[in-house]
Structures are given as structure tokens and as C-alpha cells.
C-alpha positions in Angstrom: 10.5 -10.5 1.4 8.8 -8.8 -1.8 7.0 -12.2 -2.7 5.0 -12.0 0.7 3.0 -8.9 -1.9 1.0 -12.5 -3.7 -0.3 -12.9 -0.7 -1.5 -9.2 -0.9 -5.6 -9.1 -1.2 -7.2 -7.5 -4.9 -10.6 -6.1 -3.8 -11.5 -6.0 -8.2 -14.9 -4.4 -6.9 -14.3 -1.0 -6.7 -16.3 2.1 -4.3 -14.4 5.3 -4.4 -11.3 6.4 -6.7 -8.5 5.5 -3.9 -9.7 2.3 -4.2 -9.3 1.8 -8.0 -5.8 3.6 -7.6 -4.7 1.1 -4.8 -5.6 -1.6 -7.1 -3.7 -0.4 -10.0 -0.6 0.3 -8.4 -0.8 -3.1 -6.9 -1.2 -4.8 -10.0 1.3 -2.8 -11.2 3.9 -4.5 -8.7 2.7 -7.0 -9.2 3.3 -7.9 -12.7 6.8 -5.9 -12.6 8.0 -8.1 -9.4 7.3 -10.9 -12.1 9.0 -9.9 -14.7 11.8 -9.1 -12.3 12.1 -12.6 -11.1 12.4 -13.4 -15.1 15.3 -11.2 -15.6 17.1 -10.7 -12.7 20.3 -12.8 -14.3 20.9 -10.4 -17.0 20.7 -6.9 -15.0 24.3 -5.5 -13.9 23.3 -4.8 -10.3 20.5 -3.9 -8.0 19.3 -0.9 -5.6 17.2 -1.8 -2.8 15.6 0.2 -0.6 14.2 -1.2 2.9 12.0 0.7 5.8 12.4 -0.5 9.2 14.4 -3.7 7.7 10.9 -4.5 4.7 12.2 -3.6 1.3 10.1 -1.3 0.2 11.7 -0.8 -3.4 13.9 -2.5 -5.9 16.0 -1.2 -9.3 18.1 -3.6 -11.5 20.2 -1.9 -13.4 22.6 -2.2 -16.4 25.2 -0.4 -17.7 26.4 -3.0 -20.2 23.6 -3.3 -22.5 23.5 -6.7 -22.1 19.8 -7.0 -21.3 17.5 -7.9 -24.9 14.4 -6.4 -23.6 16.1 -2.6 -23.8 17.4 -3.3 -27.2 16.1 0.6 -28.0 18.3 2.2 -25.4 21.9 3.3 -26.2 24.0 2.3 -22.7 26.6 4.7 -24.0 24.2 7.6 -23.0 23.6 6.1 -19.6 22.9 3.8 -17.0 19.7 1.7 -18.3 16.9 0.7 -15.4 15.8 -2.6 -16.0 13.0 -2.3 -13.9 12.3 0.0 -11.0 9.7 -1.6 -8.2 8.3 0.1 -5.0 5.6 -0.9 -2.6 2.2 0.8 -3.5 1.5 2.2 -0.2 4.8 4.2 -0.5 6.0 7.7 -1.6 9.5 9.1 -2.4 10.8 5.4 -2.7 11.3 5.1 -6.3 13.5 8.9 -6.1 15.4 7.8 -3.7 16.2 4.8 -6.2 16.5 7.0 -8.6 19.3 9.5 -7.0 21.8 6.4 -6.1 20.7 4.7 -10.1 22.3 8.8 -11.1 25.1 8.7 -8.7 26.0 4.9 -10.2 26.1 6.6 -13.8 27.9 9.6 -12.6 30.2 6.8 -10.6 30.2 5.1 -14.4 31.4 7.8 -16.4 27.8 8.8 -17.3 27.8 12.0 -16.1 24.4 11.1 -13.5 22.6 10.6 -17.2 19.4 7.8 -16.8 17.7 5.8 -19.6 14.1 3.7 -18.9 11.4 2.3 -21.0 8.4 3.2 -18.8 5.7 0.7 -18.3 3.0 1.8 -16.6 1.4 4.9 -17.2 0.7 6.1 -13.5 4.6 6.2 -13.1 5.1 8.5 -16.1 4.7 11.8 -13.8 6.6 10.3 -10.9 9.8 10.2 -14.2 8.6 13.4 -15.3 8.1 15.1 -11.3 11.8 13.5 -11.3 13.1 15.4 -14.4 12.6 12.6 -16.8 12.2 13.5 -20.6 10.0 11.8 -23.0 11.9 11.2 -25.8 9.4 8.5 -27.8 7.4 6.2 -27.4 7.4 5.2 -23.9 12.1 6.3 -23.6 12.6 8.9 -20.8 15.8 10.0 -20.2 16.8 11.7 -17.0 20.3 14.5 -17.2 20.4 15.9 -14.5 22.7 18.6 -15.2 20.6 19.5 -17.6 19.2 23.2 -17.7 15.1 22.3 -17.5 17.4 20.7 -13.8 18.3 23.0 -11.9 15.6 23.7 -10.0 15.1 19.6 -9.2 19.0 18.3 -8.8 22.4 19.4 -7.1 26.2 18.3 -6.2 26.7 17.7 -2.5 30.2 16.6 -1.9 30.2 14.8 -5.1 26.8 13.7 -4.9 24.4 14.4 -6.8 20.9 14.9 -4.8 17.0 15.7 -5.6 17.1 18.9 -3.9 13.5 17.5 -2.1 16.1 14.8 -0.1 18.8 16.6 0.2 18.4 17.2 4.0 18.2 13.3 3.8 20.9 10.5 3.9 21.7 9.6 0.8 20.6 5.8 0.7 22.8 3.3 1.0 23.4 0.4 -1.3 
């Protein structure tokens, strides 16, 4: 259960850059889980990722535009990621969640477009690597069909796929 992250030890005394990075990721995860707990009822849908039966990632998304926290995002231009959190000890989970969200956007007639307001500066590089572009402030938008994303995204059997995950099964929700 995601709430068990609360029990994880946080070492505030850091000796290495690796420990500092781990602590920052853990604190970001705790902050995001707290926000999700407060606002989960406001989102239209949830996308989750599990590994060996344990949750390692969760995203809350909105298509309708009713979440007050994202009044600055235009829901007619893409599905909005209200919250996205991954286990701090994983890699690739965020990309798998974004891939599923892109397909939800596509199924909603929004051509796979996804928007978000980046909360953590540590996530910025990951979003840019997935093909998001900065729109000003913390707002970022992903359009998988954009020319700059031709080397990142492809369509297989009507589904948008990250090329680096194309040989893996699509995340089941």
C-alpha cells in the first residue's frame, strides 16, 4: 500500500550525493502522496502501475477540467495530469504511466496531448526526455505526434507507444 511509504526511514544526515538524491526523491514522494490523498476525489480517473503485486506508480488525471488546482491548464488541449507519483527506487514507471495517459487522451479525442504543471524540479528532466515542452512557468505539454517527438513516440495498432518501451506490453489499467 502506498501509505507504507510513511514508514520509510529518511536519513537527514547525508554523506554522499547519492544519499542526498535519495532523500530528495523520498521527500518529493511523500509530498505528492499527501496531495493525492487530499485531492483524489477531484480527478476523473486513475492510472496505476504495479510490480509483483505492489504499487510502484500512480497518476490521477482529468479530462473534464473540474480540478481547481489546474485552472491554468486548458482541458480542451489535452488530458491533464493532476498528480503523478512513482516509487522513489524505480525507473521507467513514470514513462509507462505517461504512455497510458497519452492513450487515454487519444481515446478522448484529444490526439494524445497531455498537460501538467510540474511540481518537482527533479521531474523536469524526465518530462523533457518523454517529449514534453515547457509552456511557461511550470506548465508542460506533450504532443506525441509533434515533429520533435518522432524519435520518441510511435503508433502501434492504434496505440501511442514510447519507442523505448515498444517491445514491452502496454501498461494495463
